[in-house]
C-alpha positions in Angstrom: -0.1 0.0 0.0 1.8 3.3 -0.8 1.2 6.8 0.7 -1.7 7.9 -1.2 -3.8 4.6 -0.5 -3.2 5.2 3.1 -4.3 8.9 2.8 -7.6 8.0 0.9 -8.5 5.4 3.5 -8.3 7.9 6.3 -9.9 10.7 4.4 -13.9 10.7 4.4 -15.9 10.4 1.3 -16.7 14.1 1.2 -13.0 15.0 1.1 -12.4 12.5 -1.9 -15.2 14.2 -3.7 -13.9 17.3 -3.4 -10.5 16.2 -4.4 -11.7 15.0 -7.6 -13.7 18.0 -8.2 -11.0 20.0 -7.8 -8.8 17.8 -10.2 -12.0 17.9 -12.7 -12.0 22.0 -12.5 -8.4 22.2 -13.3 -8.6 19.6 -15.9 -11.5 21.7 -17.4 -9.8 25.1 -16.9 -6.7 23.4 -18.7 -8.9 21.9 -21.5 -10.7 25.8 -22.2 -7.1 27.3 -22.4 -6.1 24.9 -24.9 -9.0 25.5 -26.9 -9.0 29.4 -26.4 -5.5 29.1 -28.0 -6.4 27.0 -31.0 -9.4 29.6 -31.5 -6.6 32.7 -31.0 -4.2 31.0 -33.7 -7.5 30.3 -35.9 -8.7 34.0 -35.6 -5.0 35.2 -36.9 -5.2 32.7 -39.7 -8.4 34.2 -40.6 -7.0 37.9 -40.4 -4.0 36.6 -42.8 -6.3 35.2 -45.3 -9.0 38.6 -45.2 -5.6 40.6 -45.6 -4.7 38.6 -49.0 -6.5 39.4 -52.5 -8.0 36.4 -53.8 -6.5 35.8 -57.3 -8.7 33.4 -59.4 -6.9 31.1 -61.4 -8.3 30.2 -64.8 -8.7 26.8 -66.2 -9.2 25.8 -69.6 -10.7 22.6 -71.1 -8.8 22.8 -74.3 -5.7 24.7 -75.2 -7.5 26.8 -77.9 -10.4 27.6 -75.8 -10.6 31.3 -74.3 -11.6 32.1 -70.6 -15.1 33.2 -70.2 -16.1 35.1 -67.2 -17.8 32.6 -65.2 -17.5 30.9 -61.8 -17.1 27.2 -63.4 -14.0 28.0 -65.0 -12.3 29.6 -61.9 -10.4 27.6 -59.1 -9.3 29.1 -56.1 -6.0 28.2 -54.0 -5.9 28.9 -50.3 -2.6 28.4 -48.6 -2.8 28.5 -45.0 -0.5 30.9 -42.9 2.5 29.6 -41.3 3.3 31.0 -37.9 
């Protein structure tokens, strides 16, 4: 039996629940901080994308065809930002 087991046996059930709820609260807070950091990174990526002009790249079905002004002939290339 290690020290933690003997402490758990001497502690009452209410103390164990309190300890577990504190641990759960700390884990939840840590997870929320991680999630907030990921959201902040996403916001920065979106800001960078919004600042870049969208440059359409026309695609041709045949070499002799001329590009027409239509959405079906345009493809967009979006590159992720590197932080």
